[in-house]
DRENKOLKE-159662 format. One record per atom (N, C-alpha, C, O): residue in one letter; z negated, y negated, x negated. Coordinates in steps of 0.02 Angstrom, whole numbers, plus 50000, padded with zeros to 5 digits. Example, Ala and Ser with C-alpha at 12.3 -4.5 7.8 and 13.67 -1.06 7.14 Angstrom:
A496105028449340;A496105022549385;A496105016549340;A495775016649288;S496465011249358;S496435005349316;S496064999849355;S495984994349330;
***
This chain:
X558865041051473;X559005036151434;X559385038051386;X559215043051354;X560025034351366;X560315036551317;X560005037051261;X559445034651251;X560465041251207;X560155042451134;X560115037851107;X560455033151128;X559685037051046;X559855031450997;X560235030350956;X560205025650916;X560545033350959;X561055035050919;X561675031550968;X562165028650944;X561555032251026;X562115029851083;X562035020651065;X562495016751052;X561165018851073;X561125009951089;X561015009651017;X560535005951025;X561035010350955;X561335007850916;X561915006350908;X562035000950882;X562335009750924;X563075008950943;X563295004250986;X563745000250971;X562975004351046;X563304999951084;X562924991051079;X563004986051113;X562554992451023;X562064986150989;X562714980750942;X562904974950937;X562834987950915;X563134985550863;X563954983650897;X564284978650885;X564094988450936;X564924984350949;X564984980851008;X565464982151044;X564454975051029;X564304971151068;X564404965851010;X564044965150961;X565154961051030;X565204955650972;X564684950951001;X564434946350969;X564554952151051;X563844943251077;X563124947851055;X562594944951068;X563094953051031;X562264953551012;X562014950250940;X562334948350891;X561394950450950;X561054947550889;X561284949650815;X561344945850767;X561384956350816;X561604959750769;X562284956450753;X562254954250695;X562974955150787;X563404950450775;X563354943250747;X563534940950693;X563084940550799;X562794933850787;X562584932150746;X562904928550709;X561874934050729;X561234933250684;X561154938150610;X560974935750556;X561364946050622;X561074946650571;X561674947550524;X561534945050470;X562254950150523;X562754950750488;X563224946950483;X563464945050536;X563534944550422;X563924940850390;X563764932150425;X564204928450448;X563054930650420;X562744922450434;X562424921450360;X561894923450336;X562954917450331;X562804913750264;X562054911150278;X561594912650240;X561954906950339;X561484903650326;X560794905850343;X560284902350341;X560824913550366;X560264918750362;X560064919250305;X559464918550294;X560654920850239;X560494924150202;X560184916350162;X559624915950136;X560544912150164;X560024904850148;X559194903550160;X558714902350123;X559264904250211;X558594903550243;X558094906250215;X557554903350219;X558144913950170;X557714917050135;X557194914050078;X556584913950072;X557854911250034;X557424907149974;X557174900249994;X556774897749955;X557344896650050;X557214891150055;X556514890450105;X556244885050115;X556334895750129;X555514901450181;X555284899750126;X554994894450113;X555444905950074;X554924905150029;X554684900549990;X554074901449983;X554934895049956;X554864891349912;X554324887749976;X553754885649964;X554644887650041;X554194882550082;X553484887150088;X552974883850102;X553434891850082;X552994894450082;X552254894150012;X551644894650008;X552824893149970;X552474893049912;X552084885449898;X551534884749870;X552544879949926;X552214872349946;X551704872550003;X551284868150007;X551724877650050;X551014877250069;X550324877050029;X549854873050022;X550504884150003;X549964885949955;X549804881849925;X549204880849926;X550124878249890;X550064871549819;X549794866249879;X549384861849865;X550054866949946;X549574860649971;X548874860649984;X548454856049984;X548844867849996;X547884871550015;X547444870049952;X546884867549944;X547984873249903;X547534873149826;X547224864449823;X546644862549825;X547854860449818;X547624853849799;X547414849149840;X547314843149830;X547324853649910;X546864848649975;X547404843250025;X547214838950065;X547954844850011;X548424839550037;X548624840750082;X548984836950115;X548404847850105;X548684850050169;X548504848750221;X547904850350225;X548774845650291;X548354839550331;X547904843850398;X547944849950404;X547574840450435;X547184846250490;X547714843250532;X547524837450539;X548104843650555;X548834845250579;X549384849750566;X549564851350509;X549724852150632;X550254856050625;X550834852350592;X551144853650540;X550894845850652;X551474840950605;X551464836850559;X550994833750535;X551994836750546;X552204834850471;X551944838550404;X552044836650347;X551504845450430;X551124848550361;X552084852150331;X552634850450353;X551944856350288;X552274860250223;X552464868150278;X552964871650273;X551834869250334;X551944874250355;X552364873650425;X552734878050448;X552234867650453;X553114865650490;X553694866050467;X554094869250501;X553884863650416;X554324866150368;X554644870050389;X555194869950415;X554084876550372;X554134882850368;X554354888250415;X554644893550402;X554144885450480;X554154886050544;X554774885750580;X555034889950617;X554994878850561;X555734875050568;X556104880050543;X556304884250584;X556264880750478;X556764884050457;X556754889750477;X557324892150473;X556304894150501;X556164899750536;X556564898750603;X557074901650621;X556214894150633;X556544893350721;X557124891950718;X557414891650772;X557574890450652;X558344888550652;X558734893850646;X559344893550651;X558374899350633;X558794905450656;X558714908050725;X558704914050737;X558634902750778;X558714904850823;X558414909750874;X557854909550900;X559054915150885;X558984919750929;X558614923550928;X558494925650984;X558234926950875;X557654931250867;X557074926250878;X556594926950917;X557254920450830;X556364917450809;X556424910050873;X556344904250854;X556544911550929;X556424905250984;X555634904451000;X555284908851025;X555434898450983;X554584899651012;X554264901450941;X553654901350949;X554384902650887;X554054905150846;X553554900950815;X553084902750780;X553744893850835;X553214888850824;X552464887050843;X551954884650818;X552794890450922;X551984888350954;X551474891350925;X551054887550899;X551384897550921;X550574901850905;X550324894650848;X549834891550869;X550614892050782;X550474885950739;X550164881250747;X549694879550711;X550484876550818;X550334870050859;X549674872250835;X549424877650819;X549464865750836;X548474864250843;X548464860750922;X548774855950945;X547904866250955;X547654866950999;X546894864050992;X546384867350981;X546964856451003;X546174854750996;X545534854951073;X545014852051088;X545974859951102;X545354859251166;X544994868251133;X544384868951128;X545614876151110;X545504878051099;X545084879951044;X544714884851040;X545224874150990;X545104875950910;X545624881250874;X545454885350830;X546324880350902;X546474884450855;X547364882750859;X547644880950910;X547754884050788;X547354887150751;X547114888450709;X547514887150664;X546414891450674;X545814888250638;X545974888650576;X545724892650536;X546414884250564;X546564883850480;X546734874650470;X546984872050421;X546594872850505;X546604866050488;X546064860350509;X546214854450514;X545494862650520;X544914859450501;X544164864850479;X543604862550469;X544364873050475;X543954874550432;X544184876750377;X544654880750372;X543864874250330;X544234873850234;X544314880750228;X544854883250213;X543654884750242;X543614893450219;X544244896550243;X544694898850207;X544234896350320;X544794897650327;X545694895550292;X546104899650272;X545754890150295;X546254887650235;X546394889750194;X546944891750172;X545744889850170;X545974891950093;X545924900750099;X546224903850055;X545654903750138;X545774911350147;X546494911250181;X546854916050168;X546694907250214;X547484905750249;X548064906850189;X548594909650198;X547824903750123;X548244898150072;X548214906550040;X548774909050037;X547724910450021;X547834913149971;X548194920949990;X548524924749956;X547974921250062;X548494928950096;X549144925550090;X549604929250072;X549284918950101;X550174918750075;X550304919449996;X550764922549969;X549924916749973;X549844917049876;X550004926649877;X550544929449886;X549634928349869;X549714935149860;X550164939749911;X550284945449891;X550374937949966;X551034940649970;X551554939349961;X551974943149984;X551734933849926;X552394929849878;X552264935549822;X552744937949791;X551744937349812;X551804938449733;X551804948349741;X551914952249696;X551684949549796;X551444956149811;X552194961649780;X552794961349793;X551924964849749;X552544973549712;X552764976849753;X553294979949752;X552264976449807;X552374985149846;X552154983449922;X552064977449927;X552044986549978;X552084985550046;X551184985450049;X550824982450089;X550984989949991;X550194991750010;X549894987049985;X549314987250004;X549984982949953;X549724975049946;X549634972649992;X549074971350013;X550324970850028;X550314966750089;X549954970150163;X549874966850214;X549814975050158;X549514978150200;X548814977450184;X548564975550237;X548414977850149;X548004976250106;X547544970850102;X546934970750097;X548234963850108;X548014959550130;X548044956050211;X547764950650222;X548404959650262;X548484961650339;X547854961050335;X547584955650324;X547414968250346;X546884970150335;X545964964550330;X545454963550363;X546384962150248;X545614957950266;X545694951650274;X545224948150255;X546524946950316;X546624944650351;X546234942250401;X545924937150418;X546414950050426;X546184953650504;X545504951850517;X545304948650566;X545044954850457;X544164956050465;X544044950650468;X543614949950511;X544204945550444;X544034936850439;X544104932850523;X543904927050527;X544334935750574;X544444934750627;X544644927050650;X544434924050700;X545114924350598;X545254917950607;X545494917350666;X545974921150671;X545424914750709;X545804911050778;X546524909050758;X546794905550716;X546664912450805;X547614911150786;X547974913650722;X548584913050718;X547674915950680;X548184921950648;X548234927750657;X548224931450608;X548284929650704;X548634935750731;X549404935950695;X549644932450650;X549654940850728;X550364942050704;X550954939150692;X551394940950654;X550924934250729;X551264928550709;X551534927850655;X552144927450646;X551084927550612;X551124925950542;X551614932050528;X551634933650468;X551924935050560;X552424942850524;X552854940250527;X553254942850487;X553214933450570;X554144934150549;X553864928550495;X554314925250469;X553084926850472;X553444921750394;X553374930550338;X553694931950287;X552984933850366;X553164939450311;X553814942750310;X554124944850261;X553984942950376;X554864946950373;X555324942350296;X555644944550248;X555174936450315;X555574931950264;X555574932450186;X555974931850139;X554794934350200;X554504934550112;X554974941350077;X555334941250027;X554764948850140;X554844954550118;X554864957550170;X554384959850200;X555914958150202;X556194958750253;X556364965050243;X556824965850282;X556244971850204;X556274978150190;X555634982550206;X555604988450223;X555194978250197;X554394978450221;X554094978650295;X553864982550337;X554274971350284;X554124970050382;X554424967350419;X554834963350398;X554374968150472;X554884965850545;X554514959550585;X553944959450608;X554924955150584;X554894951750639;X554444954550706;X554484960150731;X554014948750727;X553724950350800;X553684943650842;X553484938150823;X553904945450897;X553534940550950;X553684944351026;X553874950251024;X553604941751081;X553474943351149;X554224949351161;X554244955251178;X554694944751144;X555154948851165;X555434956151121;X555844960251143;X555144956351062;X555424962551022;X554584965751030;X554464969650985;X554304965251055;X553804970551099;X553934970351172;X553564974651195;X554124968751199;X554304970351271;X554964976851254;X554914982151285;X555484975951211;X555844978551192;X555754985551153;X556054990951156;X555274983351117;X555104990451078;X554784994151156;X555084997751196;X554174991951160;X553984995751220;X554425000651293;X554315005351331;X555084994351270;X555674999851352;X556005005651283;X556085011751282;X556085002051249;X556515006851187;X555955014551210;X555935018551257;X555625013551157;X555095020551151;X554775021951187;X554525027151165;X554485020651251;X554185022851297;X553315018951289;X552795022051299;X553365012451270;X552645011951231;X552305006051289;X552515004151344;X551765004551256;X551415000451311;X550894996051253;X550374993051270;X551184996351182;X550814990151136;X550724983451187;X550944981551241;X550444982051155;X550144973551183;X550134967551112;X549924968851055;X550384962051133;X550514956851080;X549804954751057;X549354957051093;X549574950350997;X549224947950979;X548684948950935;X548224945450916;X548924956750921;X548274960550890;X548724964050825;X549134968350841;X548674962750771;X548684965750704;X548724974850709;X549184978450691;X548284976050730;X548384984650737;X548954986450774;X549224991850764;X549154982450818;X549664985550875;X550164983450840;X550664986950838;X550144977850806;X550974975550761;X551004982350706;X551554984950694;X550434984750678;X550444989550621;X550894995750652;X551344999250630;X550574995350711;X550795003450731;X551715003450767;X552135007950763;X551774997350795;X552464995150817;X552924997150730;X553405000850725;X552554993150667;X553054993550618;X553114999750589;X553675001250567;X552575004350584;X552755012750573;X553305016150628;X553715020350612;X553235013750686;X553705015450725;X554555015350701;X554965019850689;X554575007650704;X555235006050671;X555345008250617;X555835011750605;X554695005850557;X555115008450495;X555435017950509;X556025019650512;X554865022050514;X555005028650524;X555845028950590;X556265033450583;X555925024050641;X556845025550664;X557245023850613;X557675027250586;X557035016450596;X557455013050538;X557705019150478;X558305019250463;X557385022450456;X557245027150409;X557855031550421;X558385031350390;X557655036350482;X558205042750526;X558795037250545;X559355039850542;X558805030250563;X559515028750557;X559655024450524;X559905019350547;X559535025450450;X559835019650406;X560395018150386;X560595013150355;X560655022350405;X561585022050394;X561795019450453;X562385017850450;X561465018250519;X561995013550573;X561685005650553;X562035000650562;X561035005150527;X560664998550533;X560874995450470;X561414993750446;X560084995150447;X560094991750379;X559214991150359;X558714989950393;X559354993050274;X558834993150245;X558164985850266;X557554986350270;X558664978950276;X558284974350310;X558144975850398;X558554977450441;X557314974750403;X556974976850469;X557174971850525;X556894972250579;X557744966350510;X557944961650548;X558334965550598;X558254964050657;X558814970950580;X559244974750606;X558974975750652;X559144972050698;X558524980050665;X558214986850726;X557534980250765;X557254981150819;X557424974250722;X556914970150773;X557484967850821;X557384968250882;X558194964850792;X558664962150839;X558534967050879;X558014966250911;X558954974250894;X558874979350944;X558284980750988;X558354984151039;X557814978750973;X557234977551024;X557134970951046;X556764970651095;X557384964651024;X557434959551054;X557894958851104;X557824956151159;X558374961451079;X558964960851145;X558914965851196;X559184964351249;X558624971651192;X558154975251247;X557604971251297;X557554971651358;X557244967451254;X556754964651276;X556734958151323;X556394955551368;X557374957051282;X557734950551353;X557994951351386;X558234947051423;X558094958851392;X558704960751438;X559294956251431;X559424951851473;X559744957951362;X560184953751376;X560614961851339;X561164961751310;X560234967451349;X560694972051323;X560344979751373;X559784982351370;X560834981251406;X560594984451454;X560774993851421;X561284995751391;X560134998251440;X560295004051415;X559975007751480;X559555005851520;X560365014051473;X560275017951534;X560135014351577;X560225008251572;X559805018051645;X559965016551706;X559545007651715;X558955007051700;X559845003351735;X559734998451763;X559434994151813;X559414987951812;X559144998851867;X558825000651930;X558204997751921;X557924996151973;X557784995951845;X557314993851841;X557234984051857;X556814979651862;X557794984951859;X557924975251878;X557954973751941;X558324977251976;X557534967751975;X557484964052027;X558054961152034;X558334959751981;X558284959852076;X558784953452084;X558584947352061;X559044943252070;X558124944852037;X557924939952038;X557984941251960;X558184936451927;X557844947251925;X557744948051846;X558504948951825;X558694947051770;X559034952451883;X559654952151852;X560054946451854;X560564946351819;X559884940051900;X560044934251902;X560154930351836;X560614927151810;X559354932351818;X559294928951745;X559564931551680;X559684928651628;X559624939451704;X560084941351639;X560564939951621;X560724940351562;X561124936651690;X561714937951706;X561784927851662;X562264925551630;X561234925051676;X561074917851647;X561014917651583;X561164911951565;X560884920851541;X560544922551481;X561294925251455;X561404922451401;X561744928951470;X562394930751454;X562804924251444;X563014921951391;X562854922051499;X563334913051469;X562984907351467;X563214901851481;X562534908251453;X561874903151392;X562124904751329;X562354900251293;X562104912351305;X562384913651244;X562804913851229;X562864914551168;X563534913251277;X564234916551265;X564394905151234;X564814902551197;X563924902751268;X563944894951232;X563644895351179;X563964893551129;X563124897051173;X562834894351097;X563274897151055;X563414893551006;X563574902851058;X563984906551008;X564464901950988;X564554900150929;X564874899251054;X565284894451066;X565104889351009;X565434887350960;X564524887951030;X564394878650960;X564164879450918;X564124875050875;X563814887050908;X563884887350807;X564444889750804;X564554887950746;X564954892650820;X565764892550797;X565994885850766;X566204884950709;X565914880450829;X566324874650807;X565724872050743;X566084870550695;X565034870850724;X564574870550670;X565014873650618;X565194869950573;X565214879950620;X565404883450570;X565864878450525;X565844876350467;X566474877450606;X566974876350557;X566954867050532;X567324863450498;X566354865950568;X566194856750552;X566144859450471;X566614859250432;X565414862250454;X565414864250406;X565774864650360;X565714860950311;X566374870450366;X566924871550325;X567324867250294;X567584868050239;X567394861050342;X567864853450356;X567544849650295;X567904848050248;X566844848050295;X566574846250239;X566504849050181;X566514846150127;X566454853750187;X566614855350109;X567144857350085;X567134856950024;X567694859550108;X568584857750123;X568574850750091;X568794851250033;X568394844150107;X568464838050091;X568114836250023;X568434832949982;X567544838050012;X567044839149936;X567574840449893;X567864836149859;X567704846449894;X568144852149865;X568594848349830;X568654847449770;X569054845249896;X569704842149873;X569874836049844;X570414834249819;X569134832149853;X568954823549832;X568724826849751;X569004823849706;X568324831649730;X568084833549675;X568734836049627;X568864834149570;X569124841649673;X569614842649611;X570184837449604;X570564838449556;X570294833049636;X570884827949638;X570524822249578;X570934819349542;X569654820449564;X569344818949517;X569414820849441;X569244817949390;X569694825949451;X569674830349390;X569274834949376;X569474837949327;X568744837249398;X568354839849389;X568294847249417;X568614847949470;X567984852849396;X567944859049388;X567414859049481;X567004854549489;X567504863249528;X567264863449603;X567184869949603;X567454874049566;X566724871149655;X566344875449682;X566014875749753;X565664870949769;X566094880749795;X565694880749835;X565274883049846;X565294887049799;X564574884949886;X564074888249892;X564454895449870;X565034896949883;X563754901449817;X563934905849787;X564044910649844;X564174916549828;X564024908849922;X564224914949990;X564554909650044;X564344909750102;X565074905150023;X565604903850037;X566314901550013;X566754897350024;X566194905949980;X566984907049918;X567484910849951;X568064911649934;X567104913550016;X567794916650053;X568134913950105;X568684915950126;X567674907550134;X567724899950190;X568364898450165;X568544898450106;X568764896750225;X569624892750226;X569344885650267;X568824885550299;X569834879750258;X570064876050323;X570634873450314;X570854873250257;X570934871250360;X571424870450370;X572114873850335;X572664871250331;X571944879250316;X572434886550291;X572434888250209;X572804891550174;X571774883850195;X571664882250115;X571184885050122;X570744882950160;X571134890950084;X570684895150068;X570094891950010;X570344889149961;X569364892350013;X568984888849958;X569014893249870;X568844891049815;X569244898549885;X569314901949805;X569784900349779;X569774900949717;X570604896649820;X571084893149780;X571064887449747;X571514885749709;X570314882849764;X570174878349742;X569544878049708;X569364872549688;X569174883249698;X568534882549664;X568724887249610;X569054892449615;X568424884349552;X568354888949492;X568194895849499;X567814897349545;X568434901149458;X568254906049470;X567574910749451;X567324915649478;X567414906649394;X566724910049395;X566144900849354;X566254895949319;X565404904749404;X564884901749409;X564744897849343;X564204900549329;X564844893949299;X564554891349215;X563784895449217;X563394895749264;X563734898049156;X562834899249158;X562474892649141;X562614889549089;X561914890249192;X561744885149173;X560944886549141;X560644891749152;X560684881049101;X560004883349051;X559334882049089;X558874878049081;X559484886749130;X558724889349178;X558614895949192;X558904900749166;X558164895949237;X557924903249249;X558634905749302;X559054902049329;X558574914249304;X558904915849362;X558864913849414;X559334910549437;X558174915349458;X558034911949501;X558404906449542;X558714906149594;X558134900849474;X558444893649480;X559124892349490;X559414887749518;X559334897349459;X560124897449460;X560314898749530;X560724895449563;X560014903349548;X560274908549599;X560164903149657;X560414904449712;X559884898449653;X559534893949717;X560194886849699;X560624885749742;X560174884349659;X560874879949652;X561374882849659;X561804880349695;X561474888349631;X562434891949675;X562264891549731;X562794891749762;X561734890949779;X561774890449860;X561944883049886;X562064882749946;X561974876849849;X562044870449853;X562874872449875;X563294876149849;X562894867249952;X563534867349964;X564064866449936;X564614868449956;X563934863049883;X564804861749838;X564564857149772;X564194852249776;X564814859549720;X564544857149661;X564974853649620;X565394858049614;X565194848949585;X565754847149551;X565434847849468;X564884845649454;X565744850249431;X565574853249362;X566094848849328;X566654848649353;X565924844649261;X566274842649207;X566894847249178;X566774852849157;X567424845149179;X567764849349153;X567834853949125;X568254852249084;X567654861949111;X567614866249061;X567054869149028;X566924873748989;X566674862649073;X565954865349042;X565294864349111;X565364863349171;X564704865149072;X564084869949129;X563854861949173;X563544861049226;X564114857649130;X563774850149162;X563684847049231;X563914841349227;X563544847649267;X563304846949343;X563454839349334;X563134836049293;X564074835649384;X564004827349403;X563984829149458;X563494825849475;X564184832749517;X563834831049586;X563644835249617;X563934840449602;X563084836049674;X563064841349697;X562844836249786;X562564831049802;X563174841549818;X563374840049893;X563124845249942;X563374850849948;X562414841949990;X562314847450014;X562644844250112;X562704838850141;X562744849550123;X563114848850192;X562614853550263;X562584859450280;X562314847350287;X561614850550342;X562114847250409;X562204841250421;X562324851850439;X562314848850527;X561924850250568;X561744846250611;X561714856750562;X561164858150609;X560444859050596;X559984858150637;X560384861250527;X560004865250486;X559374858050469;X559464852250488;X558804860350432;X558124857550426;X558704853450351;X559004855950303;X558634846050376;X558804844950317;X558494844250262;X558854842250216;X557684845350240;X557194844550204;X557524849150165;X557574847450106;X557794855250183;X558094861250170;X558514860350104;X558374863050051;X559064856050113;X559564853150064;X559284850950028;X559394852449969;X558724845750049;X558194841449966;X558084845649934;X558114844949873;X557944850049956;X557414857649922;X557844858149880;X557544858449827;X558484858449868;X559034863049841;X559054858149800;X558804859949747;X559224853149798;X559274847049764;X558784847149728;X558824850449676;X558264844149739;X557824845349706;X557894851949637;X557974851149577;X557854855749661;X557994863049628;X558324861349562;X558074862749507;X558714859149568;X559314856449532;X558934850949489;X558814852349430;X558734844249517;X558534837549479;X557834842849431;X557914843749371;X557294845449462;X556754846149398;X556814850749357;X556424851849311;X557404854249373;X557514860749306;X557994859849261;X557914862749207;X558604855849271;X559224854549217;X559534847049213;X559964845149174;X559214843449262;X559474837749266;X559454833949209;X558904833949181;X560194828649166;X560094826949115;X560214819149139;X560454816049091;X560144815449188;X560264809649219;X560724806249232;X560724800149240;X561494812749235;X562104809049249;X562424812949316;X563024813749327;X561934814849356;X562054819649426;X562014812949494;X561664808049503;X562514815749527;X562384812149588;X562254815549639;X562614820549641;X561884815149686;X561744818849747;X561644816749836;X561214813449864;X562124819649857;X562154818249903;X561884823749984;X561964829849986;X561614819950039;X561594824550102;X562284821750131;X562464815950120;X562654826150166;X563424823550219;X563044828850291;X563034834350318;X562784821250292;X562834823450408;X563154820950449;X563474815650441;X563134824750508;X563354821450563;X563184813450583;X562604813050602;X563444808850584;X563284801850613;X562724804750657;X562224802750627;X562514808150708;X562244807150757;X561444811350720;X560974812950757;X561434812250660;X560644813750609;X560474808650557;X560184810450506;X560634802650566;X560794796250506;X559944796350522;X559524797250478;X559834795550575;X558834795450602;X558584800050529;X558324798750475;X558744803850552;X558334811850536;X558524812450459;X558154816250427;X559084809350421;X559204808150341;X558584802950313;X558204803550265;X558664798050358;X558334794950326;X557534794650305;X557244793650252;X557244796750395;X556484799350410;X556334804950337;X555794804550308;X556974810750311;X556664813450256;X556784814350199;X556624819350167;X557154808950175;X557244804250108;X556834798450108;X556774794550061;X556504798050170;X555604792050151;X555114797150146;X554564794450154;X555074801950139;X554614807050135;X554274805750052;X554544806849998;X553584803150067;X553294801249986;X553474804149928;X553644800449882;X553484812649916;X553694816849874;X554394814849839;X554544814749779;X554794813049901;X555604812649876;X555564803149849;X555704800349796;X555324800849907;X555384793249884;X555014790849809;X555194786249772;X554664793649804;X554104793849727;X554264797049660;X553964796949607;X554844799849680;X555194803449611;X555864799649633;X556134797549684;X556024800249530;X556534796749522;X557484800149533;X558024798849508;X557104806849604;X557794807249595;X558394803249652;X558214804349711;X558794800549649;X559004796749693;X559584801049719;X560014803249680;X559594802649811;X559794805549837;X560044800849900;X559654798349941;X560964799949900;X561154797949939;X561374801349999;X561284807450000;X561714797950063;X561864801150093;X562584800050132;X562674794050139;X563154803950161;X563774802350182;X563874805450262;X563914811050288;X563904797450288;X564144804150375;X564834807050378;X565354804450356;X564764812950411;X565604816450420;X566084811550445;X566644811750418;X565994807550488;X566504803550488;X566914798450447;X567484796650464;X566594796150391;X566534792850350;X566974798050282;X567364795850239;X566724805650292;X566964808350208;X567574809250261;X568064806050242;X567684812550321;X568204813450339;X568814810150373;X569284813550393;X568754801350380;X569444795450375;X569464794550300;X570064793750286;X569094794350247;X569284791550192;X569264797150125;X569174795450067;X569374804550149;X569624808050086;X570094805850063;X570154804150005;X570574805550111;X571414807350077;X571474800150027;X571834799449977;X570964795050060;X571214787150020;X570674789649949;X570794787549892;X570164793649961;X569744793549894;X570434797849856;X570894796049818;X570304802049876;X570884806749812;X571414802149792;X571584803549735;X571734797249817;X572284795349815;X572104788849772;X572634786849749;X571584784649753;X571534780249716;X570724779549695;X570434774249685;X570384787649691;X569714788249649;X569794790749567;X570094795649545;X569514786649540;X569634789749456;X568974789449442;X568974786349389;X568434790649454;X567664794849424;X567204794149512;X567264790449561;X566734800349491;X566274799949541;X566114795049579;X565974795749638;X566134788749543;X565674781949586;X566104781449648;X565904778249697;X566754784749648;X567034781949713;X566694784249765;X566834782749823;X566224788349747;X565814792649815;X565404786249856;X565304785949917;X565184780949802;X564864774849818;X564854769749894;X564424767049929;X565784770349893;X566074768249931;X565824769550011;X565884766050062;X565574775050000;X565694778950070;X564994778750097;X564824777250154;X564574780450045;X563654782950034;X563264778850052;X563424772950045;X562664780450080;X562354775450094;X561444778050057;X561294783450031;X561054772650066;X560344772550035;X559844771650068;X559814765950091;X559334775450084;X558784771350104;X558254766950060;X557814763750089;
***
């Protein structure tokens, strides 16, 4: 087998590896950490106030796992262990109140942990309870809380780990996961300059090897059937990458239209803080946006969340937000709603307008999310605009619009 250094370089040099398509330069991955953390806090609150359901479907836990699954490559199938399987009575957190509370306390303590030893103690306590179905599948949740302490975990990662380190670790045991974690952290520390403090990088390497998307050393271990599967995976991945690039272009296009309209209406405009380097149609967002994000009357964490909203319009020369827009092409519509909610419940003064911008094909999805009781019963008025409407009417709105109410000409309500 090649040295670990050579394997890491092979991994990083492959433009289609998860290192390059998921780990680095991926704004959606970075956005997911804050969204998932908020979702986990909601799971804890639901368990505390006894509104957590007796099924996975439509629960706050489903939202968290859907957000993780949207990261695609490394997290395909991440929701599967949490689906309620009535015949097996697992996971045993939907019917057993004591187990449900224990899970909620575990999550809350992990969210608030100040060091990795605290989380390790929580894992040991959870493991000692022998709650069915709450094995190291939970580690993928922990990763999004503490990415420098805990790697994600699934079958492909274990398989890749075993091949890379010539080991025989098994899936489904917390003790095995913790041993894998120790080895990955030790290796990561040794090659930190080549990888990252974020353990997603080295977990992605194991995933690539485990799915046989990355060949290391002699490939004689592959049968003809496995080799055929490997080649099919490469073709499939290439298609996925092309589709993701198309989606990114669409997202940038919609942000551009919103920035252009806002500027033409006389507002100060800005894209999400991690999107300023983007461009569309030869126009850099940084040339349209204000140079500095205004200080908002809220705490730093809330301001950082608000700064991730896809497009914001400010009253000229002030920190008064007039328009907030979330573009949701394929990711969870509810995650966009959560960011708008942060704005509404922390600094709203009643003059803001909120919009979700969606592909025409997702109209049913947005109607379903906006009909959630938590949204429906709040005074927050979120409207939605279809991609086709925004694209077709952008120039006309820029030409004839005089204030933000012009957007209602193309917006819909539920």
